[in-house]
C-alpha positions in Angstrom: 6.3 -15.3 -10.2 9.5 -17.0 -8.3 10.8 -20.1 -10.1 11.7 -21.8 -6.7 9.4 -24.1 -5.0 6.8 -23.4 -2.3 4.3 -25.4 -0.6 1.1 -24.0 -2.4 3.0 -24.5 -5.8 3.8 -28.0 -5.0 0.1 -28.6 -4.2 -1.1 -27.3 -7.5 1.6 -29.3 -9.5 0.5 -32.6 -7.7 -3.2 -31.8 -8.6 -2.1 -31.2 -12.3 0.1 -34.1 -12.5 -2.7 -36.6 -10.8 -5.5 -35.3 -12.9 -7.4 -33.8 -9.9 -7.4 -30.6 -12.1 -6.9 -30.1 -15.8 -6.5 -26.4 -15.2 -5.9 -23.9 -12.5 -8.4 -21.1 -11.7 -7.6 -18.8 -8.8 -9.2 -15.7 -7.7 -8.4 -12.3 -5.8 -11.4 -11.6 -3.6 -11.3 -8.2 -2.0 -14.1 -6.8 0.1 -15.2 -3.2 -1.7 -15.0 -1.6 1.9 -11.8 0.3 1.6 -8.8 0.7 -0.4 -6.1 -2.1 -1.0 -3.0 -1.9 0.9 0.5 -3.5 0.5 -0.7 -6.7 2.0 -3.3 -7.2 -0.5 -0.3 -6.7 -3.0 1.3 -9.9 -1.6 -2.2 -11.9 -2.2 -2.4 -10.3 -5.8 0.9 -11.3 -6.4 0.5 -15.0 -5.3 -3.0 -15.5 -6.9 -2.2 -13.9 -10.4 1.2 -15.2 -10.3 0.6 -18.8 -9.6 -2.3 -18.8 -11.9 0.0 -17.4 -14.7 2.7 -19.7 -13.8 0.5 -22.9 -14.8 -1.3 -21.2 -17.6 -4.4 -20.7 -15.6 -6.8 -18.0 -14.9 -7.5 -15.4 -11.9 -10.8 -13.7 -11.6 -11.4 -10.5 -9.9 -14.3 -11.0 -7.6 -15.8 -8.3 -5.2 -17.1 -10.0 -2.1 -19.9 -7.7 -1.5 -22.0 -9.1 0.9 -22.3 -6.0 3.5 -24.2 -3.0 1.9 -23.5 -0.9 4.9 -19.8 -0.7 4.4 -19.3 -1.0 0.8 -19.1 1.9 -2.0 -18.7 1.9 -5.9 -15.7 4.0 -5.1 -13.8 1.2 -3.5 -14.9 -1.1 -6.3 -13.2 1.3 -9.0 -10.0 2.0 -6.9 -9.5 -1.7 -6.2 -9.6 -2.3 -10.2 -7.3 0.6 -10.9 -4.9 -0.8 -8.4 -5.0 -4.4 -9.7 -4.3 -2.9 -13.4 -1.5 -0.6 -12.0 0.2 -3.6 -10.5 0.4 -5.1 -13.7 -2.2 -8.0 -13.7 -5.3 -8.6 -15.9 -8.2 -10.6 -14.7 -10.0 -13.4 -16.5 -13.4 -12.3 -15.0 -14.9 -9.3 -13.2 -17.5 -10.8 -10.9 -19.2 -9.8 -7.8 -20.8 -11.9 -4.9 -23.9 -10.1 -5.4 -24.4 -11.8 -8.9 -25.2 -14.9 -6.9 -27.3 -13.8 -4.3 -30.5 -15.7 -5.8 -28.3 -18.9 -5.9 -27.1 -18.6 -2.4 -30.6 -18.0 -1.3 -31.6 -21.1 -2.8 -28.6 -23.0 -1.4 -29.6 -21.7 2.1 -33.1 -23.0 1.4 -31.7 -26.5 0.7 -29.7 -26.4 4.1 -33.1 -25.7 5.7 -34.8 -28.4 3.8 -32.0 -30.9 5.1 -32.7 -29.7 8.7 -29.1 -27.9 8.6 -30.2 -24.3 9.2 -32.8 -22.6 11.3 -34.0 -19.0 11.6 -32.9 -17.8 15.3 -34.8 -14.8 17.2 -31.6 -14.5 19.6 -30.0 -10.7 19.6 -26.4 -10.8 18.4 -25.3 -10.3 22.0 -27.2 -13.4 23.1 -25.7 -15.5 20.3 -22.4 -14.2 21.3 -23.1 -15.2 24.8 -24.5 -18.7 23.7 -21.7 -19.4 21.6 -19.1 -20.5 24.6 -15.7 -19.7 24.6 -12.4 -21.3 23.2 -12.3 -23.6 26.2 -16.0 -24.1 27.1 -18.7 -25.6 24.6 -21.6 -23.4 23.5 -25.5 -23.8 24.4 -28.0 -24.4 22.1 -30.4 -21.7 21.0 -33.9 -22.4 22.2 -35.2 -21.8 18.5 -32.9 -24.5 17.2 -35.5 -27.0 17.4 -37.8 -25.2 14.9 -39.5 -27.2 12.4 -38.5 -27.2 8.6 -41.8 -25.7 7.8 -41.6 -23.1 10.3 -38.0 -22.2 9.3 -38.7 -22.2 5.5 -41.8 -20.0 6.3 -39.6 -17.4 8.7 -36.6 -17.3 6.2 -39.0 -16.4 3.1 -40.6 -13.8 5.2 -37.2 -12.2 6.1 -36.6 -12.1 2.5 -39.8 -10.1 1.9 -38.9 -7.6 4.4 -41.4 -8.5 7.2 -38.8 -8.1 10.1 -36.6 -5.3 11.1 -32.7 -5.3 11.3 -31.4 -7.6 13.7 -35.0 -9.4 14.6 -34.0 -12.5 13.3 -31.1 -14.6 11.4 -30.5 -17.8 9.8 -27.9 -20.0 11.3 -26.3 -23.0 10.2 -27.0 -26.0 12.3 -23.7 -27.9 13.0 -22.5 -28.6 16.5 -22.6 -26.1 19.3 -20.0 -28.4 21.3 -17.5 -28.4 18.8 -13.9 -27.6 19.8 -13.9 -25.3 16.7 -15.9 -22.2 17.6 -16.4 -21.5 13.9 -18.8 -24.7 13.7 -21.0 -23.6 16.5 -24.0 -22.7 14.5 -22.7 -19.8 12.8 -25.0 -16.9 11.2 -25.2 -17.2 7.7 -27.8 -14.6 6.7 -28.9 -11.3 8.4 -31.4 -8.7 7.7 -30.2 -5.4 6.4 -32.6 -2.9 4.9 -29.9 -0.8 3.2 -29.2 -0.2 -0.6 -26.8 -2.4 -2.1 -24.2 -0.7 -4.8 -25.1 -3.5 -7.2 -28.4 -5.0 -6.5 -30.1 -1.7 -5.2 -32.9 -2.5 -2.9 -33.8 -5.7 -4.3 -32.6 -7.5 -1.3 -33.1 -6.8 2.5 -31.2 -10.0 3.6 -27.6 -10.3 2.9 -25.3 -13.9 3.2 -22.6 -13.6 5.7 -18.9 -13.7 4.3 -18.3 -17.2 5.8 -21.3 -18.7 3.9 -20.9 -16.6 0.7 -17.2 -16.9 0.1 -17.0 -20.7 -0.3 -20.2 -20.6 -2.5 -18.6 -18.2 -4.9 -15.5 -20.2 -5.2 -17.5 -23.3 -6.0 -19.8 -21.5 -8.5 -16.9 -20.1 -10.5 -15.1 -23.3 -10.5 -12.0 -22.0 -8.4 -9.4 -24.9 -7.9 -7.3 -23.4 -5.3 -8.9 -20.7 -3.1 -5.7 -19.0 -1.5 -6.0 -17.0 1.7 -4.1 -15.8 4.8 -3.8 -18.0 7.8 -6.2 -16.3 9.9 -8.9 -18.2 7.9 -7.3 -21.3 8.8 -9.9 -22.2 11.6 -12.7 -21.4 9.0 -11.5 -24.1 6.6 -13.7 -26.8 8.3 -17.0 -24.3 7.8 -15.8 -23.7 4.2 -15.6 -27.2 3.2 -18.9 -27.8 5.1 -20.8 -25.2 3.2 -19.4 -26.7 -0.1 -20.3 -30.1 0.7 -23.9 -29.5 2.4 -24.9 -27.1 -0.1 -24.2 -30.0 -2.5 -21.8 -27.7 -4.9 -20.7 -29.6 -8.2 -17.2 -28.0 -7.8 -15.0 -28.4 -4.8 -12.5 -25.7 -4.2 -9.4 -26.4 -1.9 -8.8 -23.7 0.7 -4.9 -23.2 1.1 -3.6 -20.7 3.8 -0.4 -18.8 3.6 1.2 -16.3 6.0 -0.1 -12.5 5.6 2.2 -9.7 5.2 2.8 -7.7 8.4 5.3 -4.5 8.0 7.0 -2.7 10.8 5.5 0.7 11.7 2.6 -0.1 9.5 -1.2 -0.5 10.1 -2.4 -3.4 8.0 -6.3 -3.1 8.8 -8.8 -1.5 6.4 -11.0 -0.7 9.3 -8.1 1.2 11.0 -6.7 2.9 7.7 -10.3 4.0 6.9 -10.4 5.5 10.8 -7.2 7.5 9.9 -9.0 8.9 6.8 -12.4 9.5 8.4 -10.7 11.3 11.2 -8.2 13.4 9.3 -5.2 12.0 10.5 -4.2 11.9 6.6 -5.7 13.6 3.8 -7.4 10.6 2.1 -6.8 6.9 1.2 -3.9 8.0 -1.4 -2.0 9.9 1.2 1.5 9.0 0.7 1.9 8.1 4.5 -0.7 5.4 3.8 0.5 1.8 3.0 -2.4 1.6 0.6 -1.7 0.9 -3.1 -3.0 4.2 -4.1 -0.9 6.0 -1.4 2.4 4.2 -2.3 1.6 5.0 -6.1 1.2 8.7 -5.3 4.3 8.8 -3.4 6.1 7.4 -6.3 6.7 3.6 -5.6 6.7 1.6 -8.5 4.8 -1.6 -9.6 8.0 -3.0 -10.4 9.5 -2.5 -7.0 6.1 -3.8 -5.3 6.4 -6.9 -7.6 10.3 -7.7 -6.7 9.4 -6.9 -2.9 6.5 -9.8 -3.0 9.0 -12.0 -5.0 11.6 -11.7 -2.1 9.1 -12.4 0.5 8.1 -15.8 -0.9 5.3 -18.0 0.2 5.1 -19.4 3.4 2.8 -20.1 6.4 4.7 -17.8 8.7 3.7 -14.1 9.0 6.5 -12.4 11.2 6.7 -8.6 10.8 9.0 -7.5 7.7 11.2 -4.6 8.2 9.7 -1.5 6.2 12.9 -0.7 4.8 12.8 -4.0 2.7 10.3 -2.3 0.4 12.4 0.8 0.4 15.5 -1.3 -0.8 13.5 -2.6 -3.9 12.4 1.0 -4.6 16.1 2.1 -4.9 17.1 -0.9 -6.9 14.2 -0.3 -9.2 14.7 3.6 -9.7 18.8 3.6 -9.7 18.8 3.0 -13.5 15.5 4.7 -14.4 15.5 8.0 -12.3 17.0 10.9 -13.9 19.8 12.7 -11.5 19.1 16.3 -10.8 19.6 19.0 -8.1 17.2 20.5 -5.7 17.7 22.8 -2.6 15.1 22.1 0.0 16.2 24.7 2.4 18.0 27.5 0.6 20.6 29.9 1.5 21.8 32.2 -1.0 25.5 32.5 -2.2 27.0 35.4 -4.3 30.0 34.6 -6.1 31.5 37.8 -5.9 34.4 37.5 -8.6 32.3 36.1 -11.1 31.3 38.3 -13.9 27.9 40.1 -13.5 25.4 39.2 -16.1 27.1 36.3 -17.1 25.6 32.8 -17.4 27.4 29.6 -18.7 25.9 26.4 -19.3 27.4 23.3 -17.6 27.4 19.9 -18.7 26.1 17.1 -16.4 25.0 13.6 -16.7 21.6 12.7 -16.6 22.4 9.3 -14.7 26.0 8.1 -14.0 24.6 4.6 -13.9 23.1 4.7 -17.1 25.2 6.6 -19.5 22.8 5.9 -22.4 20.3 8.5 -20.8 22.6 11.3 -21.9 23.6 14.5 -20.5 21.8 17.7 -19.6 22.9 21.1 -19.4 22.3 23.5 -16.2 22.9 27.4 -16.0 25.6 28.8 -13.8 25.9 32.5 -12.7 27.0 34.8 -10.1 24.0 33.9 -7.4 23.1 30.2 -6.5 21.5 28.7 -3.7 22.8 26.1 -1.7 21.4 24.1 1.6 21.3 25.9 4.7 22.8 22.7 6.4 26.0 22.8 4.1 27.2 25.8 5.8 28.3 26.0 9.5 30.0 29.3 11.0 31.7 27.3 13.6 32.0 23.8 12.5 33.1 20.7 14.5 36.1 18.7 13.2 35.9 16.7 10.1 33.1 19.0 9.0 33.8 19.4 5.1 31.2 21.6 3.8 31.2 25.3 3.7 32.6 27.4 6.5 34.5 30.7 6.6 38.0 30.3 4.9 36.9 26.7 3.6 36.9 25.6 0.1 34.3 23.1 -1.4 33.6 21.7 -5.0 30.3 22.7 -6.5 28.7 19.7 -8.1 29.4 20.0 -11.9 30.9 23.6 -11.6 33.8 25.0 -9.8 35.7 25.2 -6.5 34.3 28.2 -4.4 35.8 29.7 -1.1 33.7 31.3 1.8 34.8 34.9 2.1 32.3 36.6 4.2 29.0 36.0 6.0 26.1 38.3 6.0 23.5 38.0 8.9 20.1 39.8 9.6 19.4 41.9 12.6 18.6 38.5 14.7 22.0 37.1 14.1 20.9 34.6 11.4 22.9 33.8 8.4 21.2 34.9 5.2 23.8 35.1 2.5 27.4 33.9 1.9 29.9 35.9 0.0 32.4 33.6 -1.9 34.8 33.5 -4.5 35.4 30.9 -7.1 38.5 29.7 -9.0 38.0 29.8 -12.9 40.8 26.8 -13.4 38.7 24.2 -11.3 35.9 23.9 -13.6 34.4 20.2 -13.4 35.4 18.2 -16.3 38.5 20.4 -17.0 41.1 17.9 -15.6 42.1 20.1 -12.8 44.3 18.4 -10.3 46.1 21.3 -8.7 44.2 20.8 -5.3 41.9 18.6 -3.7 38.5 19.3 -1.7 36.8 17.1 0.5 33.5 18.3 0.6 31.1 18.6 -2.7 27.6 20.7 -2.4 24.6 20.5 -4.6 23.3 23.9 -5.8 20.9 25.5 -8.1 21.6 28.7 -10.1 19.3 31.4 -8.3 18.6 33.5 -11.3 16.9 30.6 -13.2 15.6 28.1 -10.5 12.1 26.9 -10.4 10.3 27.2 -7.0 9.3 23.9 -5.6 7.6 22.3 -2.7 9.2 19.2 -1.2 7.2 16.7 0.9 9.3 14.7 3.5 8.0 11.5 5.0 8.5 9.5 8.0 6.5 6.4 9.2 3.1 7.1 10.0 3.1 4.8 13.2 5.8 5.2 15.7 5.7 1.6 17.1 4.8 -1.4 15.4 3.6 -2.9 18.8 1.2 0.0 19.2 -1.9 -2.4 19.7 -0.2 -4.4 22.0 -0.1 -2.0 25.4 -3.2 -2.2 27.6 -5.4 0.9 27.4 -4.1 2.3 24.2 -5.0 2.2 20.5 -2.9 2.5 17.5 -4.0 6.1 17.3 -2.0 7.0 20.3 1.1 6.0 18.3 0.4 8.3 15.1 3.7 10.2 14.2 2.6 13.9 14.3 5.9 14.7 12.4 5.3 11.9 9.7 5.0 15.2 7.1 7.6 17.9 6.6 6.7 20.3 3.9 9.6 22.5 2.8 9.7 25.2 -0.2 12.9 25.4 -2.3 14.1 25.3 -5.8 14.9 23.1 -8.6 17.0 23.0 -11.8 15.1 25.0 -14.7 15.2 22.0 -17.1 12.5 20.6 -14.9 9.8 23.1 -15.6 7.7 20.6 -17.6 7.5 17.8 -15.0 4.2 15.7 -15.1 2.6 14.0 -12.1 4.5 10.6 -11.0 7.8 11.7 -13.1 10.5 10.4 -10.6 14.0 11.9 -10.1 16.9 11.5 -7.8 17.9 14.6 -6.1 21.5 14.7 -5.4 21.9 13.8 -1.8 18.5 13.9 -0.8 17.0 10.8 -2.4 14.5 9.8 -5.1 11.4 12.0 -5.6 8.1 11.8 -7.5 6.0 14.5 -8.8 2.7 14.8 -6.7 -0.3 14.2 -8.8 -2.7 16.0 -6.2 -1.0 19.3 -5.3 1.2 19.9 -8.1 0.2 23.1 -10.2 1.5 24.8 -13.3 3.1 27.5 -11.0 4.7 24.9 -8.5 5.6 21.4 -8.7 5.3 19.3 -5.6 7.7 16.6 -4.8 7.1 13.6 -2.6 10.1 12.0 -1.3 9.8 8.1 -2.3 12.8 7.0 -0.1 16.2 8.4 0.8 19.2 7.5 -0.6 21.1 5.2 2.1 19.8 2.3 3.6 21.0 0.0 6.4 18.7 -2.8 5.0 20.4 -5.8 3.8 18.7 -8.8 2.1 
């Protein structure tokens, strides 16, 4: 965790110094209704990081109170993501572990005259609730007796009513200026199997009722959440107080993470998956932890990103280039350098001896000399990038064109002598000559060239697929325009797949191996589509960035 001060750290420090708490217990409480995204990474960083800093404990607790949307797949994915990010939980817990106690606390509220069974429909409850400026209206069922409410609530548990027929509501204040205190629903009927409890229950607590009880049961000292829950804090405190919980956690809110050109909603991310805009939760275009991992983003980069964000109440949008910056910073000393040609154009070096192959020395990472050197083959036929040749170039074009000379990275100067075209006039091959005296590292100073090209030897090159990504969402204000949804701003060109070649020394690459391809950026071996016959590389980030910290 960052050593600098922030308002949550100051609260915790004061609580320990004054003896309010003798230890710190936080929790990371995801709902298992989707995969975690980069916003959750910030919450993980804060909850685990602050607990670690004060020698405390963090529970991983699943708020699994809605069986209709939850799945064990999500539970397993979330556990994997938290571990991959580098954190270890003290206890693995589930809200469903406490369903019996939650039920008993609801009974207590009824016995105290603070909860009642309501027959209004969901639409009617919404209508009676009022608005932000107008008070709500009391339900005609609000005056039921304690005995009747107890009898009806037990009948709800016993499965005597259908979905939506009845709910249990807290009896607080229908005229409260805080709409969350206007008799919120705390239990609903749902005849659905639960991933953890099976068919034991047909009534389930609402999140706003269950969450504070979970925190109190576990002895959580500081319940850290994002600012959208700030208006629910009075309800959080009411539930703990009126349910007569022994432990009293303190809810503290921090600003949620918003990133430009990024959807930060599990519901919307699920829609992208369900409607096949992407090929799963781990699609590298997704801001999910699993998507970032598959793309090649490192946990160290995410941690550095979260550390730089700090902790505050604000929740303005962060430039998506900021995460890319930390990826580059993390990989620049780790990633081996190599050469890959994404859109190949064959070059025949006509004066190079036929059948000859020489091995050239190349540094693995010039920024980290300890990584040593590699050897790459060079022969008469090579591939360069199509974009590195122009037949009629503009001024200040320093790459290859007829009559021009360039340096091949780690190799020789070559000069374009002839251009071969197909029947449609497309350039398909270049004939060049090389100067044997210009070998890289030989100390040649006879003349200089302004262009340096990467290449791969055509005889030994390994075919490879490259996946190049652009933002999935074109406009960060996509949801603001009337009559449109975020789906109207999905970028149809967010993925470009090209077929090219890589150096032969990369024949044994493994999923998640990371490299910097000269001039193209940082890439990671894709875990989903790579085969023994052909590796697939996801571009994590390009080399250049305009982002400034």
